[in-house]
N, C-alpha and C positions, 0 to 999 in steps of 0.2 A: 196733673202738672206737677213736674218733679222741682224738688226745692234749689233755688238760687244758693252758689256759692259764692265768696267773696271773692275768690279767684276767677268765677266765672265774669265777673262784673268788671274786674280789671283786666280782663283780655277785650272784653267787648267794648270798653271804652278806650283804649289804646289810640293813642295820636289825637284824642278829641282837643278843640281849642275852648279854652275858658275864657270867659262866660259863656256859658251855652245855655239854649232852651232844649225844653222836650225832646221836640222835632229832629233837631241838628244831633242829639245825644242817640236817639233810636236809629236814627240813620247811619250814624258811627257804628252803633253796634251791630248793625244788620250788614253793613261793608266789611266787619271784622269778622263775619259769620256766625254772629252770638245766635242761640235758639230763638226761634220766633216768640217765643213765651215771652224770654226775658226785654225782648226788643217791644213787646206790648205792653209789658209792666213800666219800663221807661217811659213810654210813650201817654201813660195815663197816671204818671205820678201827678201829686197834688200842686208841686212847686214848680211856676212856670221856668224860671231861671236857676241856674248853679253856676257857682264860682271856682267849682273843683271837684275832682273824683270822689272827696270824703264826704260831699253833701249829696252826691246821688248816691252812694253807699248808706249813708245815714237814713235818707227817703226811702229807698228799697226796703231796708232791714226793719224800719219800724214799724211796717204794715201789719 
């Protein structure tokens, strides 16, 4: 699996409305053409709801 870059996360979450849950964010990422491995990682994050893109990035990169 390729390593996720912060710019990939930014592109994937463009247009997301917050607060948002994992599934809403995964669907946004999928709609934005994100790699399926990133979509999968977003949908399996430990946190249920996110108040902004910084929270999503923190959750992804602390794994």
